[in-house]
TIDO-915682 format. One line per field, with one value per residue (C-alpha): x negated, y negated, z; residue in three letters. Coordinates in nm, 2 decimals, decimal comma, padded with zeros to 4 digits, m for minus. Each point is the difference from the previous one (the first is absolute). Layout:
N
x	(X  ...)
y	(Y  ...)
z	(Z  ...)
rest	(Ala  ...)
# end
This chain:
168
x	(00,03  m00,13  m00,17  m00,02  m00,20  00,20  m00,23  00,25  m00,04  m00,36  m00,08  m00,24  00,23  00,12  m00,33  m00,12  00,27  m00,19  00,10  m00,10  m00,34  00,01  m00,31  00,05  00,28  m00,11  m00,28  00,23  00,25  m00,34  m00,04  00,35  00,03  m00,34  00,13  00,30  m00,18  m00,23  00,32  00,17  00,34  00,23  m00,15  00,24  m00,01  00,24  00,02  00,21  00,05  00,30  m00,06  m00,39  m00,11  00,04  m00,07  m00,34  m00,17  m00,34  00,20  00,29  m00,28  m00,11  m00,29  m00,27  m00,19  00,27  00,09  00,23  m00,19  00,19  00,18  00,13  00,36  00,16  00,32  00,05  00,33  00,15  00,16  m00,12  00,06  m00,25  00,35  00,25  m00,04  m00,29  m00,01  m00,21  00,31  00,00  m00,36  m00,06  00,33  m00,10  m00,40  00,15  m00,12  00,17  m00,28  m00,14  m00,25  00,10  m00,30  m00,04  00,14  00,19  00,12  00,26  00,19  m00,08  m00,15  00,25  00,23  m00,14  m00,01  00,34  00,08  m00,22  00,18  00,37  m00,09  m00,15  m00,34  m00,29  m00,15  m00,33  m00,12  m00,38  m00,02  m00,31  00,14  00,22  m00,03  00,13  m00,05  00,11  00,32  00,21  00,14  m00,34  m00,30  m00,10  m00,12  00,35  00,15  m00,14  m00,01  00,38  00,13  m00,28  00,22  00,30  m00,09  m00,12  00,21  00,29  m00,05  m00,37  m00,31  m00,25  m00,37  m00,40  m00,21  m00,17  00,32  00,08  m00,31  m00,08)
y	(m00,02  m00,33  m00,23  m00,35  m00,21  m00,34  m00,24  m00,28  m00,33  m00,03  m00,37  m00,24  m00,16  00,31  00,11  m00,36  00,02  00,22  00,34  00,30  00,12  m00,19  00,12  00,37  00,00  m00,20  00,24  00,31  m00,16  m00,04  00,36  00,14  m00,21  00,18  00,31  m00,08  m00,10  00,28  00,26  m00,18  m00,12  m00,24  m00,34  m00,27  m00,30  m00,24  m00,36  m00,23  m00,34  m00,24  m00,38  00,12  00,19  m00,22  00,17  m00,07  m00,13  00,14  00,11  00,24  00,15  00,37  00,03  00,01  00,31  00,21  m00,25  00,20  00,15  m00,14  00,30  00,04  m00,16  m00,25  m00,04  m00,38  00,04  m00,25  00,27  00,21  00,33  00,03  00,19  m00,35  m00,21  00,18  00,23  00,30  00,21  00,01  00,01  00,30  00,15  m00,05  00,17  00,31  m00,13  00,17  m00,04  m00,28  m00,13  m00,30  m00,22  m00,38  m00,25  m00,10  00,33  m00,13  m00,23  00,13  00,31  00,15  m00,22  00,22  00,38  00,02  m00,15  00,26  00,25  m00,13  00,04  00,35  m00,06  00,24  m00,27  00,06  m00,30  00,07  m00,08  m00,26  m00,16  m00,26  m00,21  m00,40  m00,25  m00,05  m00,10  m00,11  00,29  00,31  m00,02  00,09  00,33  00,09  m00,13  00,20  00,29  m00,05  00,01  00,32  00,19  m00,11  00,04  00,35  00,29  m00,25  m00,18  00,16  00,10  m00,18  00,19  m00,08  m00,16  00,28  00,24  m00,22  00,02  00,34)
z	(m00,01  m00,11  00,31  00,06  00,19  00,12  00,18  00,19  00,06  00,09  m00,06  00,03  00,27  00,17  00,04  00,20  00,25  00,22  m00,13  00,23  m00,10  m00,37  m00,09  00,06  m00,20  m00,30  m00,01  00,05  m00,24  m00,27  00,12  m00,14  m00,29  m00,13  00,09  m00,21  m00,28  m00,03  00,05  m00,26  00,22  m00,07  00,15  00,07  00,17  00,16  00,10  00,23  m00,11  00,24  00,17  00,14  m00,26  m00,31  m00,36  m00,16  00,31  00,18  00,31  m00,23  m00,17  00,00  00,33  m00,21  00,10  m00,15  m00,31  m00,28  m00,31  m00,36  m00,03  00,29  00,11  00,22  00,09  00,22  00,24  00,24  00,19  00,29  m00,22  m00,27  m00,22  00,02  m00,24  m00,20  m00,26  00,20  m00,01  m00,31  m00,13  00,26  m00,16  m00,32  00,04  00,17  00,34  00,30  00,29  00,15  00,22  00,17  00,16  00,07  00,17  00,29  00,17  00,15  m00,27  m00,42  00,09  00,22  m00,25  m00,29  00,20  00,08  m00,41  m00,14  00,21  m00,02  m00,43  00,02  m00,01  00,21  00,24  00,09  00,26  00,10  00,38  00,00  m00,35  00,14  00,21  00,20  00,18  00,43  00,06  00,24  00,14  m00,04  m00,12  m00,35  00,10  00,15  m00,26  m00,26  00,25  00,00  m00,34  m00,07  00,22  m00,07  m00,38  00,05  m00,11  m00,10  m00,28  m00,04  00,09  00,21  m00,03  00,02  m00,29  m00,02  m00,04  m00,27  m00,21  00,11)
rest	(Met  Lys  Glu  Ala  Leu  Ile  Ile  Ile  Asp  Val  Gln  Glu  Gln  Leu  Ile  Ala  Glu  Lys  Thr  Tyr  Gln  Tyr  Glu  Thr  Phe  Leu  Asn  Gln  Ile  Gly  Gln  Val  Ile  Asp  Trp  Ala  Arg  Gln  Ser  Glu  Arg  Glu  Ile  Ile  Phe  Val  Arg  His  Gln  Asp  Asp  Phe  Leu  Ile  Pro  Asp  Thr  Lys  Asp  Trp  Gln  Ile  Ala  Lys  Pro  Ile  Glu  Pro  Met  Gln  Asp  Glu  Leu  Val  Phe  Asp  Lys  Thr  Phe  Asn  Ser  Ala  Phe  Lys  Gly  Thr  Asp  Leu  Glu  Asn  Tyr  Leu  Asn  Asn  Lys  Gly  Ile  Lys  Asn  Val  Ile  Leu  Val  Gly  Met  Gln  Thr  Glu  Tyr  Cys  Ile  Asp  Ala  Thr  Val  Lys  Val  Ala  Phe  Glu  Lys  Gly  Phe  Lys  Val  Thr  Ile  Pro  Ser  Val  Leu  His  Thr  Thr  Thr  Asp  Asn  Ser  Trp  Met  Thr  Ala  Gln  Glu  Thr  Ile  Ala  Phe  Tyr  Gln  Ala  Met  Trp  His  Gly  Arg  Tyr  Gly  Gln  Val  Ile  Ser  Leu  Gln  Glu  Leu  Met  Lys)
# end
């Protein structure tokens, strides 16, 4: 079955906002992108835009260390879900892709929404445990948020697995 790596909202502004373990996160995202390229998996980037992430500004750009190659698709979105208001679902269906690996930012916003919508649309969802991140909020630290959402997703909406398990 065909598989796609979908990198969500790893943008300059979001990385700059005291993102939890951002250097390790970017390094590991880079590793999984290299793995996906070498194994000829589809790679899709999703980029958010709103009043703070304004199109064509530096802050809106995908983070430099993981910039897409010219032949890699970028879907721009205005909602938390990577599916709402984009052609992502049609693209995946037209390519015969049934498995999606979801990585990126932010755990409790766009990653959570995309995990649940992908599941509802019938995709097999894989979430590598170290490849989504966020910032501290008023209720929980970033680490607590990540642990909470991983516990909620695993076995309900998809499989949360290690980076090593993904790339074996």
